[in-house]
MARDREN-305466 format. One record per residue: x, y, z of N, C-alpha, C, O in turn. Coordinates in Angstrom, 2 decimals, padded with zeros to 5 digits. Each point is the difference from the previous one (the first is absolute). Layout:
BEGIN
PT,n.east,n.north,n.up,ca.east,ca.north,ca.up,c.east,c.north,c.up,o.east,o.north,o.up
PT,X,Y,Z,X,Y,Z,X,Y,Z,X,Y,Z
...
***
This chain:
BEGIN
PT,n.east,n.north,n.up,ca.east,ca.north,ca.up,c.east,c.north,c.up,o.east,o.north,o.up
PT,025.21,068.31,055.77,001.41,-000.41,000.51,000.86,000.94,-000.42,-000.23,000.66,-001.02
PT,001.43,-000.47,001.83,000.93,000.94,000.01,001.30,-000.47,-000.44,000.13,-001.14,-000.45
PT,000.86,001.98,000.57,001.29,-000.37,-000.17,001.07,-000.63,001.08,000.06,000.43,001.15
PT,000.73,-001.44,-001.61,000.69,-000.45,001.02,001.57,000.50,-000.15,000.50,000.14,-001.12
PT,000.22,000.12,002.27,001.32,000.31,-000.27,000.74,-001.18,000.83,-000.40,-000.37,001.10
PT,001.42,-000.11,-001.70,000.98,-001.12,000.29,001.32,000.25,-000.11,000.55,000.57,-000.94
PT,000.07,-001.10,002.13,001.71,000.02,-000.22,000.14,-001.57,-000.25,-000.42,-000.94,000.67
PT,001.17,000.97,-001.88,000.35,-001.51,-000.23,001.51,-000.19,000.17,000.78,000.87,-000.40
PT,-000.35,-002.03,000.99,001.39,000.00,000.19,000.60,-001.25,-000.85,-000.46,-001.12,000.21
PT,001.38,001.29,-001.09,000.50,-000.83,-000.90,001.54,-000.39,000.31,000.84,000.89,-000.04
PT,-000.49,-002.17,000.34,001.39,-000.39,000.22,000.40,-000.83,-001.04,-000.57,-001.04,-000.34
PT,001.63,001.56,-000.20,000.76,-000.79,-001.19,000.51,-001.19,000.72,000.00,-000.14,001.22
PT,000.50,-000.80,-002.21,000.64,-001.29,000.52,001.26,000.18,000.36,000.52,-000.87,000.69
PT,000.28,002.10,-001.10,001.50,000.04,000.41,000.33,001.30,-000.28,-000.84,000.76,-000.49
PT,002.29,-000.32,000.79,000.22,001.41,-000.29,000.28,000.17,-001.38,-000.05,001.10,-000.55
PT,000.39,-002.33,-000.11,000.26,000.20,-001.46,-001.10,000.00,-000.98,000.14,000.09,-001.22
PT,-001.20,-000.18,001.82,-001.50,000.09,-000.90,000.08,001.41,-000.29,000.45,000.91,000.69
PT,-001.05,-000.88,-002.01,-000.07,001.38,-000.88,-001.16,000.63,000.50,-001.08,-000.27,-000.52
PT,001.16,001.21,001.62,-001.08,000.53,000.81,-000.90,001.10,-001.15,-001.19,000.29,000.12
PT,001.98,000.13,-001.03,-000.77,000.85,-001.13,-000.93,-000.60,-000.85,-001.04,000.52,-000.40
PT,001.55,-001.87,000.10,-001.00,-000.86,-000.75,-001.25,-000.40,000.88,-001.09,-000.04,-000.56
PT,001.17,-000.26,001.89,-000.95,-000.43,000.68,-000.85,001.44,000.18,-001.23,-000.13,000.10
PT,001.69,001.24,-000.07,-000.87,001.19,000.18,-000.91,000.22,-001.33,-001.19,000.33,000.06
PT,002.00,-000.61,-001.46,-000.68,000.04,-001.27,-001.24,-000.83,-000.10,-001.10,000.40,-000.41
PT,001.41,-001.65,000.84,-000.90,-001.10,-000.40,-001.17,000.32,001.21,-001.17,-000.17,-000.34
PT,001.42,000.55,001.54,-000.98,000.44,001.09,-000.89,001.16,-000.72,-001.21,-000.06,000.20
PT,001.61,000.86,-000.84,-000.57,001.01,-000.60,-001.03,-000.36,-000.84,-001.17,000.34,000.16
PT,001.66,-001.10,-001.17,-000.80,-000.65,-001.14,-001.28,-000.96,000.52,-001.11,-000.05,-000.52
PT,001.55,-000.63,001.60,-001.02,-000.87,000.55,-000.92,000.85,000.76,-001.21,-000.21,-000.12
PT,001.58,001.02,000.80,-001.06,000.78,000.91,-000.99,001.02,-000.86,-001.14,000.30,000.36
PT,001.70,000.10,-001.37,-000.73,001.04,-001.13,-001.41,-001.32,-000.49,-001.15,000.39,-000.19
PT,001.43,-001.45,000.09,-001.01,-001.08,-000.48,-001.18,-000.28,000.98,-001.11,-000.43,-000.32
PT,001.57,000.76,001.64,-000.91,-000.06,001.00,-000.66,001.25,000.56,-000.54,-000.02,001.11
PT,000.56,001.07,-001.88,-000.61,001.05,000.45,000.60,000.84,001.16,-000.61,000.78,000.73
PT,002.00,-001.11,-000.71,000.57,000.65,001.45,000.95,001.09,-000.57,000.75,-000.01,-000.98
PT,-001.07,001.06,002.01,000.81,001.29,-000.44,001.35,000.08,001.20,-000.24,000.16,001.20
PT,001.55,-000.30,-001.73,001.18,000.13,000.54,000.33,001.32,000.50,000.44,000.81,-000.81
PT,-000.59,-000.42,002.23,000.17,001.24,000.45,001.57,000.23,000.23,000.49,001.00,-000.52
PT,000.17,-001.69,001.12,001.45,-000.09,000.18,000.89,-001.26,000.19,-000.48,-000.95,000.62
PT,001.68,000.88,-001.09,000.74,-001.30,-000.01,001.29,000.33,000.57,000.71,000.82,-000.58
PT,-000.30,-001.42,001.73,001.16,000.27,000.74,000.72,-001.47,000.14,-000.59,-001.06,000.17
PT,001.87,001.23,-000.26,000.97,-001.11,000.29,000.64,000.43,001.34,000.58,001.04,000.32
PT,-000.90,-002.32,000.44,000.52,000.26,001.52,001.04,-001.26,000.27,-000.20,-001.17,-000.30
PT,001.30,001.69,000.91,001.05,-000.97,000.35,-000.38,-001.02,001.02,-000.57,000.42,001.01
PT,000.83,-001.79,-001.12,-000.25,-000.93,000.76,001.08,-000.41,001.03,000.01,000.14,001.23
PT,000.95,-000.74,-002.15,001.12,-000.82,000.78,001.10,-000.43,-001.26,-000.38,-000.50,-001.06
PT,001.66,000.74,001.35,000.99,-000.58,-000.93,-000.03,000.27,-001.39,000.52,-000.80,-000.78
PT,-001.19,002.07,000.29,-000.09,000.45,-001.26,-001.15,-000.22,-000.48,-000.24,000.58,-001.06
PT,-000.74,-001.39,001.60,-001.49,-000.29,-000.36,-000.98,001.23,000.17,-000.12,000.65,001.04
PT,-000.42,-000.47,-001.97,-001.14,001.24,000.08,-001.32,-000.60,-000.21,-000.14,-000.93,-000.80
PT,-000.74,001.35,001.40,-001.28,-000.19,-000.20,-000.81,001.19,-000.66,000.43,001.15,000.13
PT,-001.66,-001.43,-000.86,-000.82,000.92,-000.57,-001.26,000.32,000.74,-000.82,-000.90,000.22
PT,000.64,002.09,000.16,-001.13,000.25,000.65,-000.91,000.95,-000.98,000.50,000.99,-000.52
PT,-001.74,-001.32,000.34,-000.80,000.49,-001.05,-001.25,000.63,000.53,-000.78,-000.81,000.50
PT,000.43,001.90,-000.48,-001.25,000.50,000.63,-001.02,000.26,-001.27,000.22,000.63,-001.03
PT,-001.29,-001.26,001.42,-000.95,000.09,-001.50,-001.33,000.15,000.73,-000.25,000.04,001.21
PT,-000.65,000.05,-002.47,-001.49,000.21,000.30,-000.65,-000.75,-001.03,000.39,-000.22,-001.15
PT,-001.50,-000.18,001.78,-000.91,-000.84,-001.17,-001.50,-000.04,000.53,-000.18,000.25,001.19
PT,-000.79,-000.52,-001.90,-001.21,-000.16,000.12,-000.35,-001.22,001.25,000.43,-001.15,-000.07
PT,-001.26,001.65,001.16,-000.05,-000.97,000.78,-001.02,-000.95,-000.56,-001.09,000.41,-000.39
PT,001.50,-001.88,000.32,-000.79,-000.99,-000.76,000.05,-001.48,000.94,000.79,-000.15,000.94
PT,-001.61,-000.70,-001.32,000.03,-001.44,000.78,001.34,-000.65,-000.38,000.40,-000.13,-001.16
PT,000.29,-000.27,002.31,001.38,-000.95,-000.14,001.18,000.85,000.23,001.16,-000.42,-000.07
PT,-001.60,001.93,000.43,000.90,000.83,000.65,001.49,000.17,-000.87,000.08,000.49,-001.12
PT,000.94,-000.97,001.84,001.29,000.28,-000.82,000.54,-001.39,-000.57,001.08,-000.07,-000.59
PT,-001.99,-001.16,000.82,000.52,-001.16,-000.73,000.52,000.08,-001.32,001.03,-000.60,-000.29
PT,-001.67,001.32,-000.56,000.24,-000.11,-001.40,001.33,000.95,-000.18,000.85,-000.26,-000.84
PT,-000.78,001.15,001.55,001.31,000.75,-000.08,001.39,-000.73,000.40,001.06,000.00,-000.64
PT,-001.34,-000.53,001.72,001.11,-000.95,000.70,000.29,-000.97,-001.00,001.16,-000.17,-000.37
PT,-002.09,-000.45,-000.08,000.31,-001.43,-001.03,000.73,000.52,-001.12,001.02,-000.57,-000.37
PT,-001.55,001.83,-000.34,000.64,000.47,-001.10,001.54,000.33,000.24,000.91,-000.35,-000.75
PT,-000.81,001.01,001.80,001.54,000.46,000.17,001.03,-001.28,000.66,001.22,000.01,-000.16
PT,-001.78,-000.80,000.71,000.78,-001.27,000.44,000.33,-000.89,-001.31,000.92,-000.80,000.13
PT,-001.51,000.86,-001.25,000.46,-000.54,-001.08,001.02,000.38,-000.93,000.38,-000.73,-000.91
PT,000.10,001.98,001.18,000.91,000.82,-000.41,001.37,-001.06,000.27,000.26,-000.54,001.08
PT,000.59,000.39,-002.49,001.25,-000.54,000.54,000.84,000.83,000.85,000.06,001.22,-000.14
PT,000.63,-001.92,001.08,000.98,000.70,001.11,-000.90,000.14,001.11,000.66,-000.08,001.04
PT,-001.75,000.22,-000.84,-000.90,000.36,001.22,000.03,-001.27,000.81,-000.49,-001.07,-000.36
PT,001.11,001.31,001.50,-000.15,-001.00,001.14,-001.14,-000.12,000.89,-000.41,-001.07,000.46
PT,-000.14,002.34,-000.21,-001.08,000.10,000.78,-000.80,001.38,-000.16,000.58,001.02,-000.38
PT,-001.96,-001.04,000.68,-000.89,001.20,-000.06,-000.60,000.10,001.12,-000.31,-001.06,000.54
PT,000.01,002.20,000.06,-000.63,000.30,001.05,-000.77,001.06,000.20,000.49,001.10,-000.28
PT,-001.85,-001.16,000.80,-000.69,001.36,-000.24,000.25,000.60,001.53,-000.20,-000.68,001.01
PT,000.63,001.96,-000.99,000.03,000.40,001.31,-001.14,000.69,000.42,-001.07,-000.57,000.23
PT,001.30,002.15,-000.07,-001.06,000.89,000.50,-001.14,000.04,-001.10,000.28,000.28,-001.16
PT,-001.48,-000.56,001.55,-001.20,000.17,-000.89,-001.24,000.99,000.93,-000.18,000.00,001.22
PT,-000.50,000.73,-002.19,-000.85,000.83,000.27,-001.19,000.55,-000.93,000.29,000.30,-001.16
PT,-001.33,-000.17,001.51,-001.10,000.51,-001.02,000.21,001.14,-000.07,000.27,000.62,001.03
PT,-000.33,000.09,-002.41,000.01,001.62,000.18,-001.43,000.67,000.04,-000.11,001.22,000.13
***
């Protein structure tokens, strides 16, 4: 089994949501899942709302991105989590 690269898109509930708190919690939760964060970007969406785009790598395993998406979706202030580009390295 190899490594998987994934772009994860995280949408906060509102423009007032503390995006730094979401970043901090995401880092903690992803570390527990044997995930390496390569890059975190804030991208404007609309009306002051910004989403997080996280590029990460993790070992190829059964279940794919399910555990990662579930862990992030449980963070307070997160409205949605979507797996974007995914590729085997």
